[in-house]
C-alpha positions as CSV (number, residue, x, y, z in Angstrom):
1,M,-97.0,-89.9,-84.6
2,P,-96.0,-89.5,-81.0
3,L,-92.6,-88.3,-80.0
4,R,-90.2,-90.6,-78.2
5,H,-90.2,-88.7,-74.9
6,P,-93.5,-88.2,-73.1
7,W,-92.5,-84.7,-71.9
8,L,-91.9,-83.6,-75.4
9,N,-95.3,-85.0,-76.4
10,D,-96.9,-82.8,-73.8
11,L,-95.1,-79.7,-75.2
12,L,-95.7,-80.4,-78.9
13,P,-99.2,-78.8,-79.1
14,Y,-97.8,-75.6,-77.6
15,A,-94.9,-75.5,-80.1
16,I,-97.2,-76.1,-83.1
17,A,-99.6,-73.4,-82.0
18,A,-96.7,-70.9,-81.5
19,K,-95.3,-71.9,-84.9
20,S,-98.6,-70.9,-86.5
21,R,-98.3,-67.4,-85.1
22,W,-94.5,-67.1,-85.4
23,P,-93.2,-68.6,-88.6
24,G,-89.6,-67.9,-87.9
25,M,-89.4,-70.6,-85.2
26,R,-88.8,-74.3,-85.9
27,V,-90.7,-76.8,-83.7
28,G,-87.9,-79.4,-83.6
29,C,-85.3,-76.8,-82.5
30,C,-87.7,-75.3,-79.9
31,L,-88.4,-78.6,-78.3
32,A,-84.8,-79.8,-78.3
33,Q,-83.7,-76.5,-76.7
34,A,-86.3,-76.9,-74.0
35,A,-85.1,-80.5,-73.3
36,L,-81.5,-79.4,-73.2
37,E,-82.1,-76.2,-71.1
38,T,-84.3,-77.9,-68.5
39,G,-83.1,-81.5,-68.4
40,Y,-86.4,-82.6,-70.0
41,G,-88.5,-80.5,-67.7
42,R,-86.7,-81.2,-64.5
43,R,-85.2,-77.7,-64.1
44,P,-87.4,-75.0,-65.7
45,I,-86.8,-71.4,-64.7
46,G,-89.7,-70.0,-62.8
47,G,-93.1,-71.2,-64.0
48,H,-92.5,-72.1,-67.6
49,N,-89.2,-70.6,-69.0
50,L,-87.9,-73.6,-70.8
51,W,-85.1,-71.9,-72.8
52,G,-83.4,-69.6,-70.4
53,L,-85.0,-66.5,-72.0
54,K,-83.7,-63.2,-70.7
55,D,-84.4,-59.5,-71.3
56,L,-87.6,-59.6,-73.2
57,S,-88.9,-56.0,-73.1
58,W,-92.5,-57.0,-73.7
59,N,-92.7,-59.4,-70.8
60,P,-93.0,-57.9,-67.3
61,G,-92.2,-61.1,-65.3
62,K,-88.7,-61.6,-64.1
63,I,-87.0,-63.9,-61.7
64,L,-83.4,-63.9,-60.4
65,V,-81.6,-67.2,-60.8
66,W,-78.1,-68.4,-60.3
67,T,-76.7,-70.1,-63.5
68,H,-73.4,-70.9,-65.1
69,E,-72.2,-69.1,-68.2
70,W,-69.2,-70.0,-70.4
71,N,-66.4,-67.5,-69.9
72,A,-64.3,-67.7,-73.1
73,K,-61.4,-65.8,-71.6
74,E,-61.1,-68.1,-68.6
75,K,-62.2,-71.2,-70.7
76,R,-64.6,-72.4,-68.0
77,Y,-68.1,-72.0,-66.7
78,V,-68.5,-69.3,-64.1
79,P,-71.5,-68.8,-61.7
80,V,-73.5,-65.7,-62.3
81,Q,-76.9,-64.4,-61.1
82,E,-79.1,-63.3,-63.9
83,A,-82.7,-61.9,-64.4
84,F,-84.6,-64.5,-66.4
85,E,-88.1,-64.2,-67.8
86,D,-91.0,-65.9,-65.9
87,F,-94.1,-67.0,-67.7
88,A,-97.5,-67.8,-66.1
89,T,-98.5,-70.4,-68.7
90,P,-96.9,-72.6,-71.3
91,E,-98.8,-70.7,-74.0
92,E,-97.2,-67.5,-72.8
93,A,-93.8,-69.1,-72.8
94,F,-94.0,-70.6,-76.3
95,D,-95.5,-67.4,-77.7
96,A,-92.5,-65.5,-76.3
97,Y,-90.0,-68.0,-77.7
98,G,-91.7,-67.8,-81.1
99,R,-91.9,-64.0,-81.1
100,L,-88.2,-63.8,-80.2
101,V,-86.8,-66.1,-82.9
102,T,-89.2,-64.7,-85.5
103,N,-88.7,-61.0,-84.9
104,S,-85.2,-60.5,-83.4
105,P,-82.5,-59.3,-85.8
106,T,-80.2,-61.4,-83.7
107,Y,-81.6,-64.6,-85.2
108,A,-82.0,-63.3,-88.8
109,D,-79.2,-65.6,-90.0
110,A,-80.9,-68.6,-88.6
111,R,-84.3,-67.8,-90.3
112,E,-82.6,-67.8,-93.7
113,H,-82.0,-71.6,-93.5
114,T,-84.6,-74.1,-94.5
115,D,-82.4,-77.0,-93.4
116,L,-83.0,-77.6,-89.7
117,R,-79.4,-78.4,-89.0
118,L,-78.2,-75.2,-90.5
119,Y,-80.9,-73.3,-88.6
120,V,-79.8,-74.8,-85.3
121,F,-76.2,-74.0,-85.8
122,A,-76.9,-70.4,-86.9
123,L,-79.3,-69.9,-84.0
124,A,-76.9,-71.3,-81.5
125,K,-74.1,-68.9,-82.4
126,R,-76.1,-66.1,-80.7
127,W,-78.3,-68.1,-78.3
128,A,-75.9,-69.5,-75.7
129,T,-72.4,-69.0,-74.4
130,D,-71.7,-72.7,-74.5
131,P,-69.4,-73.4,-77.5
132,T,-71.0,-76.9,-77.9
133,Y,-74.6,-75.7,-77.6
134,A,-75.5,-76.4,-81.3
135,K,-74.1,-79.9,-81.2
136,K,-76.0,-80.7,-78.0
137,V,-79.3,-79.4,-79.5
138,W,-78.7,-81.4,-82.7
139,V,-78.1,-84.6,-80.8
140,I,-81.4,-84.2,-79.0
141,I,-83.2,-83.5,-82.3
142,E,-81.8,-86.7,-83.8
143,K,-82.3,-88.8,-80.7
144,E,-85.9,-87.7,-80.2
145,G,-86.9,-87.7,-83.9
146,L,-87.7,-84.0,-84.1
147,V,-86.4,-83.4,-87.7
148,G,-89.7,-83.7,-89.5
149,L,-91.9,-81.5,-87.3
150,D,-91.8,-78.3,-89.4
């Protein structure tokens, strides 16, 4: 069954292939995060970084990008320049995403949940500085019908 948004349909095969190699990832969450982080593909970082991935020791490609991060002390977003990963192909990007969420101890709490909503909220605690990140991801999952993909 096709997804509601054509851009997500284009990404679905990459997410499914990555899930087969990296069982700790959830396809629905992966696609919703990509939609949120890039505005449905309008603002990827570099070639194919759809999630704002940073500091992956196994990936040699980096790109400096200005972004906004939530500053809890100031209670506002502040501009910062960060080194983000840069991927040559969608396959490389989805593989890195899957590897990260499957192997990183940072996301071990998320991997314990079989319920997608609980997975999203556990992952978001460590994924983004935005205090409303999990809610935003979940809204996209529901809106786009991404719940039953895993």
